[in-house]
N, C-alpha and C positions, 0 to 999 in steps of 0.2 A: 440495539443502539436506546437512549432513553430522547433523543432529538435526532430527525432525522436530517439528510444531509438536505439542502437547497432543492425546489425544483418535483416534480412529481415526473412520474412514468406510468405510463398507460399502459394495460395491456395490449398485446396486437390480436388483431383478433384468433391469427390460425397458434396463439397460446390458452392452452387450455389451464382454469384456476389452478391450483394448487393448494392439496392440502397442508397441513401444517403434517403429517405422515410422509406423505411425499418429497414436503421441502424436506424433511429428517433423513429421506434416502438419497436426495440428491446433497444434501451436504456430505454427508457418508463418503457419496461415491465420489464425491472430487476431494476430499481430502486425499480418499487414498487407491483412485483413479479406478483401479477396477477390485473388486469382492464378487468371491459366486451370492449368489440368493438366497444360500440355507442361512451365509454370514448375515446377509443385511436382517436377516428375518432372525435372528437369535444379536445381535447388537443391540438393536434395536427395540425389543420386545414385542416385537409382531406376532400375530399368531401364521400360522403358515399358508393359508387361504387371500389372508390381506396384504401379507408381502407377494404372492405369488399375482394377485391381481392389480398391487402397483408398480411391480415390474413389468406385468404384461400392457396397461393399456401405456406405460412409457414408453412398452417397442414399438406397438402399431403404433404411436405420436409421432416416431422420430427420435428418440430424445435419449434413448440409452441403446446401445447394440449388445446384441447376446452373445456369446460365443461357450463349446462344451471346454468340460478341463477333461483331463482323465479321471478315475474314479480312484478313493485313496484307503480305502475302505470297502467293503461290502453296501449294497445298493446302488443306488444310479446314479454318476456326478452332477453334483449342481453346478446350471450354467453359471459363467462368470458374467457379470452384470459391470457395464462402463459407461461412462456421457458418450453419446456423438457429437464429437467437436464442432459439424459444419449446420447441427441444430441452431443455433445462432450465434450472433456476432454481438458487439457493443465497442465504442471508439471511447480508446479512455486519453483524456488531454491532459498535459502538465502546463499550466501556464504560472512562470517562476521570474525567479527576480531578472532575470538576462537571457529567457529561451523560452520557447516551443516546443513539446511534444508529443508526438498521437502515436496509440501505436490501434490495431486494429487485434481485439481479445476475443476468443473462441469461447465455445458452453465452459471445455474443459479448465479454462483461464490461463491456454497457451498464448502467447504471443505470433500473428499469425504475420505481421505484419509493423515496423515499425521505422522514426523517422523525426529527427528533435532538429530544431532551425536557433539559431544565437541573435537575437533581436534585440539591439542598441535601443530602440525606441518600440516602449513596449504598450503604448497608446492603443485604445479599442480596436481604431483604426487602422492601425499598422499590423497590428493579430489578427486581426478576424479574414481577412483577403487571404494571409501565410494559411489560417485552419484551412479555410479554402480550398486551398491547394494539398494540402496536406494529405485531405481527404480522399482528395481525389485520382491523387498518388499512390498510396497505401489498396484501396480498392484493387485500382491495374495490378500494384503485382502483385496482392496477395489470389488473386480471379476468386474473390467469393463474391457468395451473391449478396447485393446490397441490401436484396427484398429482405431480409434475413439479421437486418441492424435491427437492433431493438431500443435501441437509443446512447448515449453519451456521459459516460461520467467528467466530472473535470474536476483538478487537485491545483488548485491557486492558495500561494501564499497570503498568510494575515489567519485573525484570531475575528471571529464571530461578536458581532455589536445589535445593541438596536432589538424592536417591538416594533411589527416581524426583525427577522436574524438578516441581518448583511453581513459580508463579507468585509474588514478593515484592513487594507492589503499594509506593506510596507510601504516606504518613499516610493521606491523603482515602480511599484506597480499603479502611484497612485493615481493615477487616471480613472478605475476601476472604480472607486473609492464614490464615486457622484452617480454612478450606470447600474443597470441592472443586471448582470453578468447571467445569471441563465437566460432573462429575456434576449439576450446577445445573440448566445451563443448558440439558444435555440434555433433563433431565423435563420446562424449561419448557416450550420451542419446540418439542418431541414432534417433534425429527431431531436423525440427529448430528454431533457439533459439531466443531471444531477449535478451539484455543487457541492463542494466539501473544502474541507482544508487541507492543503498537500502532504504535510507531516500525517493527516487522520486514512488520508487514501495510501499512502503510504505503509501505514499500520497494521490496515486492512491486509494491503499484499504480501505482509511480512508474515501477517496472523495464519490465514490460507496457506501460505506459497511456501514459506520459510521456519521462524523459528517456532512457531505457534503450530507446527505440526506434531512435536513433541513437548512445548513446555506450554503447559493451558492459564501461564500468566507470567507475561513481562511488559518489561518498559522497553520505548524505543525510542531512538534519541535520533532525530532524524539533520542530519546535517547537512544545510544548503548555504546560497550567501547569508540565511538567517539561521535561528536554529528553533526547533521544535520538537513535538515528541505525541505517543500517545501511548495510552495504560491499555491493554488487554488482558480479564479479570475472565478467570474461570472458562477459557475459550473465546469471552465476547468482548471487541473494541468497545471501550465504554467511550460515550461523549458528555456524557453529564452534561450540569447547570452549561446553557447557552453554547456549549458543543465546543466546548473551549479544554475538554480535557487532557494534557498532557502536555500543558504551553510550558516547558521546563524553560525559555530562555528569562521568563519572568525573575526564575531562582539565580540564574547567574547575575543580573541586573542586584537582583539586594544585596549577595555576595559580593560582589565589585570585585570580585576576582579578576575579569577578564570574561571575554567572551570569544573564544574561539571558536566561530565557526570558518568557513569556506571564504568567505572575505576578508577575513585572517590567516588563511591563509596562502589565497593571496596577494597579497601586503610582503607575507615571511618568503613567497616564492621571490617572488619582483625585488624587493630589496636582497635579495641573494645573488639576481643578476635576472632573472626570468625579463621577458617581455609578454606575457599577457595581458592579454586586453578585459577582460568577463572571469568569469568562474566556469562559464563552460566552455571557452577554451582552455584554458587549464588542465580540469578535472579527465579531457583526453588523452591530457601527454606527459601528467607528471607520476612520479612513482618514487614509493619507502629513499632512495639515494639522489634525489632531486634536492638540489642548496635550496634550502630554506625551508624543506618539510622538517629537515632535525630539529630549526629554532621553535617551529609551530607544535610539535609534538610535548619540544617539554615545555612549552606555557602553557597546552591543554590538560598535560593531567590532575594537576592542583585542580580545578576548578569542575573537571566530570569527576572526581574522585570526592568531591565533597558534593556534587549531586546524587554518585551512586549510594554513599551514607543516607542521605534524605530520603530518596527512593524506598531505599530497604526498611531507615524506624516509618515511612511514611503509609507506603502502600505493603511492602511485602514481596517485591513479585520472585521469581527463581534467578530471572533475568535482566541484564539489563545488553540489549540488543546497539550499536550503533551500528550507522547506515545512512543512506541520502546518497548521494552525489557524491560519497566524500571516495577514492579508487578502496580498493579493499585491501591493496597490499597495507596502504596509511589506517585505515580501520583496525586492520589483526596489530598490527604493530601499537598503535594506540591503547586497544584493548589490553596487550597483554603487559601493557603499564602501568597502569589503572592501580592503585593502590587506596583503596576509600579508607578514610579516617577509622579507627573502633572507638567505639563509646565503651569504660572502663572494665576490667573481666569483675565478672561474678559470677560464684562460683567457681572464678581456673575458667570460663568460656566465655565469648564474647559473645552481641546480638550477630545473627547470624544476618552476612551481607548476603544480598545478588551476587550469581557471576555473569563477568564482562564477557561480552561476545565480540564478533564484528558479524556484522548479519551477511549470511553466506549467498542468498540470495541475490539471484544474476537481470541486467535489466535497468530501467528505470523504473523505481520501483511507484514514481509518483502516477507517471502514465499508466502503469498497469493495473497497479492499487483503484485507480479509480474508475477502469475498463470494468473492475471486479462490480466496482457500486450497483451497476443496471442489474448483474447478473444476483444479485443479492437480494439486491430489491426485488425479483420474479420471483424466483428460484428456491434462494439456501435458506 
């Protein structure tokens, strides 16, 4: 990434420095979960001695586990290598328009505990005590060793401005515009903190645990109270100048064809008889068949289609992934309906546009993606 998230993550004394070769091994294990030692050597173009040395060092440090497997041919079977889940943990925190959430993420990226709380008042003095309570609760529920927490990642709504960079949040988070979120949350959680845009955190989650496992270049559309996104090109999340790559909501503003985010979905559902006070209350209760959803879908397909065409011509991703806080069945229906406008035929063929799909990852993509940020910083 060309710009790092806000904050710094010092390496704890009990974590050894990781070489570039070691990071490549961890990245491979993270994406594939378990890999034969012989395949690590082959896929990363390592010498047998280098591969054996790295795996042996990581096993002795408790960072990976080794398991034997049956031989598929002559010779000794190669050991299966996997990340040790309990080697390290992180906190993933989401601070969005009307709620806060927290997850404990282990060394494999798995969600060990999670909770979210609706917040009618998102001022720091209200959010901080809630995060402290969530931290204590989730540590107790998960049974992890808190000494193994290496840091917290925070995904917060807003884009970046200024030099040095700072978050410029939406109106619902206006009190955070004049404070240092890294300093506040570092003191509140008692951990080093990395803070990033919520859509970027969600894009990291999709890249490592979702579409990115089979699709190296995609655009991610992050639906929440507002609308943003992210870009992954050749397997790497792109942050670019001012760390604002993927702020697709500005495209909709320019096109002036509607802004079909989840605030708009909330308004459509309530206009059809719903009684939801917030997006947070709505997203866990509605389905594709809820009154008002059809109206929102009908309004959403045109601006989404235009955005897909623009992304196809400017970035040329293989896929556009629709995710965020939107229920999966509604995201899938939206993806199926989108027909991007095509430029004129050339030699009887159209310009190739990306496939539109719904995200298949489960859970709170912002909190879980934020929890991956410290792991990426130190290991991958």
